[in-house]
N, C-alpha and C positions, 0 to 999 in steps of 0.2 A: 625209597630214596631216589631211585631213577625216575619214578613217576613224578615226584616233586620237581626234579630238575627239568623234566620235559614240560611240566606245567609252567615253570618259571620262564623257560625258553619260549614257550608259546605266547605267554603274556608279553614278553619282551618283543617278540616278533609283531604282535598286534599293536603294541605301543609305537614301534618304529613305523608300522604301516600307516597308523593314524597321523603320525607326525609328517610322513612323506606326503600323505594326502592333503594335509593342511598347507604344506609348503607349496604344492602344486596349485591348490585353490588360490592361495595368496598371490602367486606369480601371475595366474591367469586373470584375476579379478582384483581391481583396486578396492572394491567394496569388501571383499573377503579379507584382503590385506589390512584394511582399516579396522575391521572388527577385531582381528587378531592383535593388531598393534595398539589398540585402545589402552590397555593397562600400562604400556610403556609411555604413551603420550599423556594420559590423564590420571594415572595412578589409581586411586580407589574411587574416583568419581564414577557413579553408575553410568553404564552405557544404555541409552534408550534407542534400540533399533527401530527403524521405521523406513517405509518405502522411499521417502524423499532422499535418504542418504544414498541408496543404491542409484537413484536417478541422477544425483549430482555426480557420483563416481563414474557412471557410464558416460556422461557428457565429458568429463575430464579425460577418460580413455579415448574418446573420439578426438579430442584436442591433441593428445599425444600421437595418435595415428594420422593427424592432419586432415581428418575428415571434417573438423570444425576449425576455422581459423580465427573466428571472433565469437567469443562466448560471454554473455552477461548472465549472472546468477543473482537474482534478487530473492532473498529469503529473510524471515524474521530473525531478530537477535536470538542467540542461544540455540541455534539450530545445528551446531556441529560443523559449520562451514569452514571455519579457520583451521580446526584440527585436521580436517580432510584435505582442504585445498592447499594450505600453506605448509603443513607439516608432513602428512602422509604421502601426498601426491609426488613430490620430488624424490622421496626415498623409494617409492614404488617404481617410478620411471627408471631410476638408475639401476634397478635389478636387470632391466632389459637393455637400456641404452645409457651407460654411464657417461657418455660424452655429451649428453644433453646439457644445455646451459639455461639457467633460470635467472630471471630478475624479478624480485618481489618489491613492491612499494606499498606503503600505508600512509596515513595522514601524519603519523609521528614516527621518528626514527627509533624511539624506545620500543614501540610496538613491533616494528620490523625486526629489530634485534632479538626480541623475545621469541618470535616465531622462528627465526634462524637458529637460535640456540636449541629449541625444542626439536627441530628437524635434525640437527647435528647429533643430539643426544639419542634420538631414535636410531639413527644409523650406527652409532657407536655402541648401542645396547648389545648384551650377550645374545638376546633373542634374534636380532637382525644379523649379527656377525656369524653366528653358528649356521645360519641358512645361506647367506649371500656374501659373507665377508671376503670370499675368494674372488669376487668379480671386480672389485676396485678397492683402492686404499685412499683414505682422506689424507690430503697433504697440507697445503696452506690453510691456516685456521685462525680466524679472528671473530669478534663478536657478530659482525654483520656479513661475513664472507667466509666461505670455505670451498675448496675445490678437491678434485681427485686426480689420480694418476692416469686417467683416461681422457683428460682435458675437459671434463665437465665441471661446472661450478654452480653454486647458488649464491647470488648476490642480493643484498637487501639495501634499500634506500627509502626515502620518504619525500613528501612534498617539501618539507622544510630543509631537506638536504640538497645537494647540488645536482644529483642525477647523472653526473659525468662518470667516466671510467668504464668499467666493464659493463656490457649489456647482456643480451641473452637472446635465445630463440623462442622461449616461452616467457612472456611478460605477464605477471599476475598483479592486478590491482586489488588488494585486499583491504576493504574499508578505507578507501582513500579519502572519504569525507567523514569528518568528525560530526556526530549528531549535534554536539554543543554549538557548532558553527553553522547550523542549518539555516539560521536567520540572517547570516552575514553575507550579503551579496558580494562584498569585497573579497572575502576569503574564498567563496565558491568560485568566483571568476579567476582568482589566483590559481586554484587547483586546476581549473580547466585549461589555463594557459600552460601549466606544467604538462598536462597531457599532450597538448598540441606541440609544444616547443622542445620538450626534453625527451619524453618517451617515444615519440614518433621516430626518433633517430637512433634508438637503442638496439634495434635488431641487428644481430650479427649477419643473418641471412634473411633479408626481407621476404624473399619468396617462400621461405619455410617458417616465417614468423607467426606466432600465435599470441593473441591477447585474450586474457581471461579477466573479466571485471566482476567482482563479487562484493555485494553490500546490501544492507537494508536501505531502502529509499529514504532520503531526507528532504527532497523537494525537487521541483522541475529543473533546477539549475545544478543538480548534483552530477557526479561523473556519469551515471547511467543516462540521465537526460541529455548530457552533452554528447555522449557517444551515439545515442539514438538520433539526435538532431543532425549529426554530421554523417550519418550512415546513408549517403545518397544512393549507394548501389545495393542497399538492403542485404548486407553481408552478415549482420549480427544475428546470432542465434540467441533468443531470449528465453531463459529458463526462469519463469516468474511464479513463485509459490507463496500465495498469501496465507496468513495464519488461519483465516476462515475462508472457505471456498466461496467464490462468486461465479455463478454460471456465465454471466455476461463477459467475463474476462478469462475464460478457461484457457489454460496454457497448452500449446501444442508446439513441438520442436522438430526433431529429426528421428529417423529410424534408429532404434537402439536394440541391443541383444535382448533386453527384458521385454521389449514390445513385440517380439516375434515377427520381425519383418515389416511392421507397420509404423507409421508416424507415432511417436510417443505423445500421449496427452495425459493431463492430470486425471488420475483414476477416480477422484471424488465426484459424486453425483448430487449429493444433497446440499442445498444452499446453506451456508454457514458451517458446514462440516470442517472440523479443525484439522490442521496439518499433522500435528504430532500429539495425540491425546495424552500420552504418558508424560511428555515434557512440558507442553503448554496446553493443559486442559481448558475447557470452556470457562470455568469459574476463574481461572487465572487470567485469561484473555479479557473477560468482563471487567475484572479489577484493574487491569492495565489500561483498558480504554477509558475507564472513569478517571484514572490518575493522569493519563497523558492528554486527554481530550480527544475529540473525534478527529480533528485535523492531523495531529501528530501520530495518532494510532493508525490512521489510514495510510500514511507514508511508511512508517517503520514496520508495521505488522501486516498491512494489506498490500504493500508495495504499490499503492495508488497515490502517487505523488501529485501535489498541486503546486503551482508557482507560489513564491513567497507572497506576492501581492494579489494573487487570484488571476483568472483568465479574462473573460469578457467583463465580469463583475469583479471589481477590486475589493478585497476585504476591508481596506481602510475607509471605503466609502460609507460603510454602515456606522451609525452612531450607537454608542453603548448607553443604555439607560441605567445609571448608577444610583438607584434609589429603590428601597424596598416598597415604597408606595408608588403605585402606577399613576400615570397622568389621568386627567379627567377624560374618559373616553366618550366621544359624541356619537360614534357610529361603529358597528362591528360587521365586517364582511368575512364570511367563511368561503374559502375557495377549494374546490375539489377537482383533482385529476384522477380519473378512475381507470382501472385495468379490466381486462376481460375475465380473468379467472384467478384462482389462488394457487396455480401450479408453480413449481419452483423455477420454471423457465420463463414465466410470464413477467410482464412489467409490474412495477409496484403501483398501488393506489396511494395517493398522497393528499393530505389536507393541511392547509395553513389558515390560520385565523388572524385577522388584522384589525386593529383598533385605530380609528382616526381621532386625533386630538389636536388642540391648538397650542402653539408655543407662546412665549411672552409677547411676540410681535403679531400675534393673531394670524400666524401662517399655519396652515394645516399640515400636520405630520402624520405618520403612520407607524405603529409599533407591532411587532410580531407577538401575538398573545399565546399561540400554541402551534405545534407542528406534530403531525402523525404520518407515518409511512408504514405500509405493510401489504401483505398479500391475503386477500379474503375472497371467498366465494360470495356471490351476490347477496344471499340472505344475511350473511354476517356483515357485509359491507353496508347494507341498508340499515342494519341495527346500529352499526358504528356511527353512521351519519346522523341518526336520530339522537344517539347518545352524546355526540360532540355538539349538536345543536343546543342541547339543554345545559351542557357544561363543557366548554371547549378545552378545559384543562384536563379532562378525563382521558388522557392518552396513555397512561401507564408510566410516564417519565416523571422525574422529580419536578415539582412546580413551585413557584413562588406563592405561598399562601395568601399574600397580600393582593395578588393579581386575581381577585375573585371572579369566577366565571359568571357570565350573564347570558341571557338568550341572544341569539344571533339576529341581527336585523334582516340579513338576506344571505342565502346560500347561492354561490356562483358555481356552476357545474359544467365542465367541458363536455361538449356535445359529441361524444364518441364512446365506443365500447359500451359500458354499462351506464353511461351518463344519462341518456334519454329515459330509460325506465326509472332511474333514481330520481330524476326531476319529477316525474309523474307520481311516484310513491310518496315523496316528501310533500308535494302539494296536497295529496289526498290526506296527509297527516296534519294539514294546516300550517305547513312551513313554507315561507316565501322562498321558492327555488327558481332560479332563472338560468337559461342556457348561455354558454359561451361557445361561439363557433370559431375554432382555431383556423379554419381554412380561409377566413376573411382577413386574418391578421398576419399571414405569411408563415414561414417555417419556424421551428423552435428558436433557432439562433436569431432570426430576424425579430421575433417577438421580444426576446430578451434585450436585444440592442435598442429597441424602441422605448423601453422603460428604464434603461440604464441611467439616463440623465436624472431621473428622480432619486435614485440611490446616490449617484455622484453629487447631487445637490444637497445631500445631508438630510433628506426628508424621512429616511427609513431607519428605524431604531430596533435594536436587539437588547433584551434585558440581561443585565449582568447579575452575578451571584453575590449576595451579601455574605459576610460583612465587609470584605475587602474590595470586591468588585474588580478583581483582576482576571476573572474568568466569566464566561457567559453561562447562563443556566443551561443544563444539559440539552434541552430541546433546541435552544438557539445555537448552541455549539454544533450540533448535528446538522442543523439547517445551513450554517455558514460553511461547513465542510462540503456539503453537496453543491452549494452555489459556487464556491471557489474553484472546484475542479471542472465545472461545466465549460465546454461541452465534452470533456474527456472522462467523466466520472462513470461510476457503476450504473447510475440511472439518472433520468432527467425529469422525473415526476415532480419532485419538490420545486424545482425552479420553474416548471410549467405552471404549477399552482400559484407561485409568487407572481410570475409575469402576467397571468390573466387577471389576478386580483388588482395589481397596480394599474393595469391598463383600464379596467372598469372604473376604479376610483378616480383616475385621471379624466376619463371621458365624461364622468358624471360631475366633474368640477368639485369633487370632495377633497382632492389634493391637487396642487398646482406647483409647477416648477418655479422656485423663488425668482428666477431671472426673467420669467415671462412677464410681459406687460399685462398687469391685472386690470383689464377694462371691464370686468364683470363685478357685480355686487356680491358680497358674502352670502352664501347659501345657508340658511338656518336649517340644521339637520334634525331638529327635535320632532317635527311632524311632517315627514316626507313620504310621499307615495313612491317607494323605491322601485316598484315594478315599472312606473312611468319613466323614472330617471334612467333606469338600466335598459 
């Protein structure tokens, strides 16, 4: 009997020891606190632990310690950001500093109130009260506001609210842009005025003020873009975590406990490696990209926002071909921009194929027939070039079956990297391949600028998807996304391929700007020695 009592006492002691250890872990680490608080915040919803949660938590801790005064967090939807930042974070801070004052704002007041209620419920839970209930007491309590007896408060507002009244020393902008409004320049500008005119005066102590902005990107004019464009002193710490890893935009921020005295950087190394395989696996991301389209997916999931209208090249300049039957193609030019290797850190190789046709006014136009982009070692690149020469649709992407492939009239290949050997090998295979020397045409941006008038003039067409023609074909959609973000995108290979193709077609008089004075006679394209023209 005594042995049983001793065993029970020992088990009780071990249980109390584990509980004390968990309490100390939660106090010391927001990440540990969040994991323990998850059942209180989200009920039976499964918790998918991942390194990105700890990274966000440690950046928030740095904000609490005032080691970071301005933090931007861009992560994909459903990454646990709101539960951590808007609900767990204030509750954890009050364990240490209950006098801290928070102001939270979202795009809608209903959303702000929902987060406020969940935070208040977490603090009022038995789990929290048993551990830290002696450190402060909740006093005034409304849907959007509550405070404690140590002078701390958590206030919630929205862009649609007034923003007046109590402010705070930690201001959190949680999804201040609604994705549904991402195409409304008027609403986006209204939100940015709110940031400038209202929130800028809400700090109780400007010297100690912290701003945390968290969202999925919606476009270049969103809150993140606005804060970055106004960050003249480069004070923003930007934690940018795309759903699929992109080596060219690898995120590096500040020294964190988890990085052992070094600047933290995204731990992923493989191109395309997903952020959270358990929550957003590759097959789910592939399905979302197909549903959203390349442009929206790039903003919301890759955090690679583009302006609504495009950068140098405006999206609205491109014409949409809304017919399952292609135009009568008179001439086909295939344009290659090649890379040195197939390594994950190298540039892409890209190929675009263009067809020249005449409209009802007998003005020459050009339509995108196919697009391919990838990383291949030279033997595979050479094989791909020959494959696309015989059928430019054979890229692996969905294609319009009516846009039947045909042999290319000429292959235009940039004279760099693997371009020279590719020209030689294609010529040996009986293919008309000619070089393009980029050094004679200026830098990348200059080359794009010099052909932009052709697109602006309505000469360049992209095929839409039947039967409703409200979306582009997948390859054209991916092409447009690459063009719209230039020169700020992941890569510049596709737009290089386009600019050199349009330049050559223009120089050969196969397409002309409609407003140019047409002093030349129409060039018959059926029996042309292309090597002489080019």
